[in-house]
C-alpha positions as CSV (number, residue, x, y, z in Angstrom):
1,X,0.0,0.0,0.0
2,X,2.8,2.4,0.9
3,X,4.6,1.5,-2.3
4,X,1.5,2.5,-4.3
5,X,1.3,5.9,-2.5
6,X,4.9,6.7,-3.1
7,X,4.6,5.8,-6.8
8,X,1.5,8.0,-7.2
9,X,3.2,10.9,-5.4
10,X,6.2,10.7,-7.6
11,X,4.1,10.6,-10.7
12,X,2.2,13.7,-9.6
13,X,5.3,15.7,-8.7
14,X,7.4,14.7,-11.7
15,X,6.0,17.5,-14.0
16,X,6.7,20.1,-11.3
17,X,10.3,19.1,-10.9
18,X,10.7,19.0,-14.7
19,X,9.5,22.5,-15.0
20,X,11.9,23.7,-12.4
21,X,14.8,22.1,-14.2
22,X,13.8,23.5,-17.5
23,X,13.6,27.0,-16.1
24,X,16.9,26.8,-14.2
25,X,20.5,26.7,-15.4
26,X,20.2,22.9,-15.5
27,X,17.6,22.9,-18.3
28,X,19.8,23.2,-21.3
29,X,21.9,26.1,-20.0
30,X,19.3,28.8,-20.9
31,X,17.9,31.1,-18.2
32,X,14.3,31.4,-19.3
33,X,13.4,33.7,-16.5
34,X,15.9,36.2,-17.8
35,X,14.5,35.8,-21.3
36,X,10.8,36.3,-20.5
37,X,10.9,38.5,-17.4
38,X,13.1,41.4,-18.4
39,X,12.4,44.7,-16.7
40,X,10.7,47.4,-18.7
41,X,12.5,50.7,-19.0
42,X,12.6,54.1,-20.7
43,X,16.2,55.1,-20.1
44,X,19.4,53.4,-18.9
45,X,18.9,54.8,-15.3
46,X,15.8,52.6,-15.0
47,X,18.0,49.5,-15.2
48,X,20.3,47.7,-12.8
49,X,24.1,48.1,-12.9
50,X,25.8,46.7,-16.1
51,X,22.5,46.8,-17.9
52,X,21.2,49.2,-20.6
53,X,17.8,50.0,-21.9
54,X,17.3,48.6,-25.4
55,X,14.2,49.5,-27.4
56,X,12.4,47.6,-30.1
57,X,10.9,49.0,-33.3
58,X,7.8,50.1,-31.3
59,X,9.9,52.1,-28.9
60,X,9.3,49.7,-26.0
61,X,12.4,49.3,-23.8
62,X,13.7,46.4,-21.8
63,X,16.8,46.1,-19.6
64,X,19.5,44.0,-21.1
65,X,23.1,43.1,-20.2
66,X,25.6,45.5,-21.7
67,X,27.1,49.0,-21.6
68,X,27.1,52.1,-23.7
69,X,30.1,53.3,-25.7
70,X,31.4,56.8,-25.0
71,X,29.7,58.0,-28.2
72,X,26.4,56.5,-27.2
73,X,26.6,58.1,-23.7
74,X,27.4,61.5,-25.2
75,X,24.4,61.2,-27.6
76,X,22.2,60.1,-24.7
77,X,23.1,63.1,-22.6
78,X,22.6,65.4,-25.6
79,X,19.2,64.0,-26.2
80,X,18.2,64.4,-22.5
81,X,19.3,68.1,-22.6
82,X,17.4,68.8,-25.8
83,X,14.3,67.0,-24.4
84,X,14.5,69.1,-21.2
85,X,14.9,72.3,-23.3
86,X,11.9,71.4,-25.4
87,X,9.8,70.7,-22.3
88,X,10.8,74.1,-20.9
89,X,10.0,75.9,-24.1
90,X,6.6,74.1,-24.2
91,X,5.8,75.6,-20.8
92,X,6.5,79.1,-22.3
93,X,3.8,78.9,-24.9
94,X,0.8,81.2,-24.5
95,X,-2.5,79.5,-25.2
96,X,-4.9,81.0,-27.8
97,X,-7.2,83.5,-26.1
98,X,-4.9,83.9,-23.1
99,X,-2.1,86.3,-22.1
100,X,1.2,86.5,-20.3
101,X,2.0,88.3,-17.0
102,X,5.5,89.3,-16.0
103,X,6.3,90.4,-12.5
104,X,9.5,91.7,-10.9
105,X,10.7,91.1,-7.3
106,X,13.5,93.4,-6.2
107,X,16.2,93.3,-5.5
108,X,16.2,89.5,-6.4
109,X,15.1,86.1,-5.2
110,X,18.2,84.0,-4.4
111,X,17.6,80.2,-4.3
112,X,19.3,78.7,-1.3
113,X,18.5,75.3,0.3
114,X,16.3,77.1,2.9
115,X,14.7,79.7,0.6
116,X,11.0,79.8,-0.1
117,X,9.3,82.2,-2.5
118,X,5.9,82.2,-4.1
119,X,4.1,84.6,-6.5
120,X,0.3,84.1,-6.5
121,X,-2.0,85.6,-9.2
122,X,-5.7,85.5,-8.3
123,X,-8.2,86.1,-11.0
124,X,-10.6,88.6,-9.5
125,X,-13.7,87.4,-11.3
126,X,-13.3,83.7,-11.1
127,X,-11.3,83.5,-7.9
128,X,-8.9,81.0,-9.4
129,X,-5.3,81.2,-8.2
130,X,-2.1,80.6,-10.3
131,X,1.3,80.0,-8.7
132,X,5.0,80.4,-9.4
133,X,7.2,78.7,-6.9
134,X,10.4,80.7,-7.4
135,X,12.7,78.0,-6.0
136,X,11.5,75.7,-8.8
137,X,12.3,78.3,-11.5
138,X,15.7,79.5,-10.3
139,X,18.6,77.1,-10.3
140,X,20.2,76.1,-7.0
141,X,22.5,78.9,-5.8
142,X,21.2,81.2,-8.6
143,X,19.1,84.3,-8.5
144,X,16.4,86.0,-10.5
145,X,14.2,89.1,-10.3
146,X,11.7,88.6,-13.2
147,X,9.2,85.9,-13.2
148,X,6.6,85.1,-15.9
149,X,3.2,83.5,-16.0
150,X,3.3,82.3,-19.6
151,X,-0.4,81.7,-20.1
152,X,-3.3,83.1,-18.0
153,X,-7.0,83.7,-18.7
154,X,-7.6,87.4,-19.6
155,X,-8.9,89.7,-16.9
156,X,-7.9,91.6,-13.8
157,X,-5.7,90.0,-11.1
158,X,-4.6,90.5,-7.5
159,X,-1.0,89.4,-7.4
160,X,1.1,89.0,-4.2
161,X,4.7,87.8,-3.6
162,X,5.9,86.1,-0.5
163,X,9.3,84.9,0.6
164,X,11.0,83.4,3.6
165,X,12.9,80.4,4.8
166,X,12.2,76.9,5.9
167,X,13.9,75.7,9.1
168,X,13.5,72.2,10.5
169,X,10.4,71.7,8.3
170,X,8.7,74.9,9.5
171,X,8.2,77.8,7.1
172,X,8.5,81.4,8.1
173,X,7.1,83.5,5.3
174,X,6.1,87.2,4.8
175,X,4.4,89.1,2.0
176,X,6.6,91.6,0.1
177,X,5.4,95.2,0.0
178,X,4.7,96.9,-3.2
179,X,7.6,99.0,-4.5
180,X,7.3,102.7,-3.4
181,X,7.1,103.8,-7.0
182,X,3.9,101.8,-7.7
183,X,0.9,104.0,-7.9
184,X,-1.6,103.8,-5.1
185,X,-4.4,102.6,-7.3
186,X,-2.2,99.8,-8.5
187,X,-1.5,98.4,-5.0
188,X,-3.9,97.1,-2.4
189,X,-3.2,96.7,1.3
190,X,0.4,97.6,0.7
191,X,1.3,94.1,-0.7
192,X,-1.2,93.2,-3.5
193,X,-0.4,94.3,-7.0
194,X,-3.5,95.0,-9.1
195,X,-2.8,94.1,-12.8
196,X,-4.7,93.2,-15.9
197,X,-3.8,90.4,-18.3
198,X,-4.5,91.1,-22.0
199,X,-3.8,89.4,-25.3
200,X,-0.1,89.4,-26.3
201,X,-0.7,91.7,-29.2
202,X,-2.3,94.2,-26.9
203,X,0.7,94.4,-24.5
204,X,2.8,97.5,-24.7
205,X,6.2,96.9,-26.2
206,X,9.1,96.7,-23.7
207,X,11.1,99.8,-23.1
208,X,14.6,100.0,-24.6
209,X,17.7,102.1,-24.0
210,X,19.4,104.2,-26.6
211,X,21.3,101.2,-27.9
212,X,18.1,99.2,-28.4
213,X,18.7,96.9,-25.5
214,X,15.4,95.8,-23.7
215,X,15.2,97.3,-20.2
216,X,13.8,95.4,-17.3
217,X,10.3,96.3,-16.2
218,X,9.9,98.5,-13.1
219,X,9.9,96.6,-9.8
220,X,6.5,95.4,-8.5
221,X,7.7,94.6,-5.0
222,X,10.7,95.5,-2.9
223,X,12.0,93.1,-0.3
224,X,13.3,94.8,2.8
């Protein structure tokens, strides 16, 4: 009776062990798991060390053993830079029927690890707010004073700028006061700039110096 049970068990388990051998290195020397379960990828950085992302004719990538030549690596970096530039340029497109809004913070916003800065444009009629996080626009360690909303619905806006620092996860932020040269009817509560967004073709041309160089717009706010 015991002999029959052992024979039956061996017969039932045989296909299972055969499958394991076929999938392992003992099954003809081919690692089927590596063949059929390659990781999907878009770029080399998605793959493990000593692997590169190879794409088929459909543009679908999988991680495979290998390395890039110096020329391939240079071409890859160039493509990444161009893609990043294209993405940034796409953000600077003004949608049909909308306008741009450029604001200036004086003297400058400097991007340090602790720095926080936000420009908020609130459409008076709809109440919808649009934001520029200055630290995301300015490179680390760099500075900038002019910031642009590249595409906004037309109409009148209340715009405020705030800046400060973040220490131990806690933000200390203050609103920046309107520049002293801003007219009283163009500033509300000392900190809110009142502006209107119009179509690009209706915007006044930028001022230029005697040599034809475009001048910066007057300061909207002045940080103390």
